[in-house]
C-alpha positions in Angstrom: 0.9 12.1 9.6 1.2 9.2 7.3 -1.0 7.0 6.0 0.0 3.8 4.5 -2.6 2.1 2.8 -1.5 -1.6 2.1 -2.8 -4.7 0.5 -2.2 -7.1 -2.4 -2.1 -5.9 -5.8 -5.5 -5.7 -6.8 -6.9 -4.5 -3.7 -7.1 -1.2 -4.6 -4.4 0.5 -2.5 -3.8 3.5 -5.3 -7.3 4.2 -5.9 -8.2 4.2 -2.3 -5.1 6.2 -1.9 -5.7 8.7 -4.2 -9.3 9.2 -3.0 -8.5 9.5 0.9 -5.9 11.8 -0.3 -8.8 14.1 -1.9 -11.1 13.6 0.6 -8.5 15.0 3.0 -6.9 17.3 0.9 -3.3 15.5 1.8 -0.6 14.2 -0.9 -1.0 11.3 -1.9 2.1 9.0 -2.9 2.6 5.5 -4.8 5.1 3.5 -3.6 5.1 1.4 -7.4 7.1 5.0 -8.1 9.7 4.4 -5.7 10.5 1.1 -7.6 13.8 0.8 -9.9 13.6 0.0 -13.6 15.2 -3.6 -12.9 12.2 -4.0 -10.7 9.8 -3.2 -12.8 11.1 -5.0 -15.6 11.3 -8.1 -13.6 8.0 -7.9 -12.7 7.0 -7.0 -16.3 8.4 -10.3 -16.8 6.1 -12.2 -14.0 9.0 -12.4 -12.3 8.2 -12.2 -8.4 10.5 -9.8 -6.3 12.9 -11.0 -3.7 14.1 -9.6 0.1 16.8 -8.5 -2.1 14.9 -6.5 -4.9 12.9 -4.9 -2.4 15.8 -3.8 -0.4 17.3 -0.3 -2.5 12.9 0.5 -2.9 11.9 -0.1 0.9 15.4 2.0 1.7 13.8 4.9 -0.5 10.2 4.5 1.3 11.6 4.8 4.4 14.2 7.7 3.4 11.2 9.5 2.1 8.7 9.0 5.1 11.3 9.9 7.2 11.5 13.3 4.8 7.5 13.7 5.3 7.8 13.5 9.1 10.2 15.7 9.4 8.7 18.6 7.3 5.3 17.8 9.4 3.3 17.0 6.0 0.1 14.7 5.5 0.9 12.1 3.1 -1.2 9.0 2.2 1.4 6.2 0.7 0.2 3.5 -1.4 1.9 0.4 -0.7 2.1 -3.1 -0.9 3.7 -3.7 2.7 3.1 -7.4 2.2 5.8 -8.2 5.0 6.2 -7.9 8.7 9.7 -7.1 8.3 8.8 -4.6 5.5 6.3 -2.3 7.3 8.6 -2.4 10.8 11.7 -0.7 8.4 9.1 1.7 7.2 7.4 2.4 10.5 9.1 5.6 12.4 6.8 7.3 14.5 3.7 5.0 15.7 2.4 8.7 17.2 2.3 10.2 13.3 1.4 7.1 11.1 -1.6 4.9 10.7 -2.0 1.8 8.8 -4.9 0.4 6.4 -4.9 -3.0 5.4 -6.9 -3.4 1.9 -8.0 -7.4 2.5 -9.4 -9.0 -0.7 -10.2 -12.9 -1.5 -8.1 -14.3 -4.1 -10.4 -14.7 -6.7 -11.8 -10.9 -6.2 -8.4 -9.8 -7.3 -7.8 -11.7 -9.7 -11.0 -10.5 -11.5 -9.8 -7.0 -11.2 -6.3 -7.8 -12.3 -7.8 -9.1 -15.2 -9.4 -6.1 -16.1 -6.2 -3.5 -15.8 -4.5 -2.7 -18.3 -1.3 -0.6 -18.5 0.1 -2.2 -15.3 3.5 -3.9 -14.8 1.7 -6.4 -12.1 0.7 -9.0 -14.2 -1.8 -11.9 -12.7 1.0 -14.8 -12.2 2.7 -12.3 -9.6 -0.8 -12.2 -7.8 -0.2 -16.0 -6.4 3.4 -15.3 -5.2 2.1 -12.3 -3.3 -1.0 -13.8 -1.4 2.2 -16.4 -0.5 3.8 -13.9 0.5 1.2 -11.8 2.8 1.9 -11.3 6.3 -2.0 -10.0 7.6 -1.1 -7.2 10.0 -1.9 -7.1 13.4 -2.1 -3.9 14.4 -4.1 -2.1 10.9 -7.6 -1.0 10.4 -8.7 -3.7 8.1 -11.4 -2.9 5.7 -13.2 -5.5 2.8 -11.6 -4.7 -0.5 -15.3 -5.8 -1.7 -16.9 -2.9 -0.4 -17.6 0.3 -2.3 -14.7 2.5 -2.6 -16.1 5.4 -1.3 -17.3 3.4 1.6 -13.7 2.2 2.5 -12.9 6.1 2.3 -15.0 6.8 5.0 -14.2 3.7 7.4 -10.6 5.2 7.0 -11.6 8.2 7.8 -13.9 7.5 10.7 -10.8 5.9 12.4 -8.7 8.7 11.7 -11.2 11.0 13.5 -11.3 8.3 16.7 -7.6 8.0 17.0 -7.4 11.4 17.1 -9.5 11.7 19.8 
């Protein structure tokens, strides 16, 4: 099974994804690691990515997901997946994939980003991410302001419910 943990920068998708993967004893993968150096450089300069920039990134993610599904691996993938069209590209097996949306207010996530160090995502890009975000209708939505342990337990409970 693949669990995609999505949200804008600062929502906690990587932190929650790592904790969830550790709790489930699954693999963890961060979609940020699939970006090209050119994309990382662009974002580091505060320049938002456009759809053309994201396409090779999405294609790499699509390929990785296909390989994980083929190998019957259990993976938690932290991925912004801001637009519905991006999620549609990544979605390959509705029976073997779940989507978790970590939703937070602009103010909360801005505060988190101001405290973050050594990350290519700049504060200026948060607004562009909120502008791009198309909230999913077919996801487990969790509140980013909750304790990380609470969010992880909500996700695990949802996965358990889906398997029964």
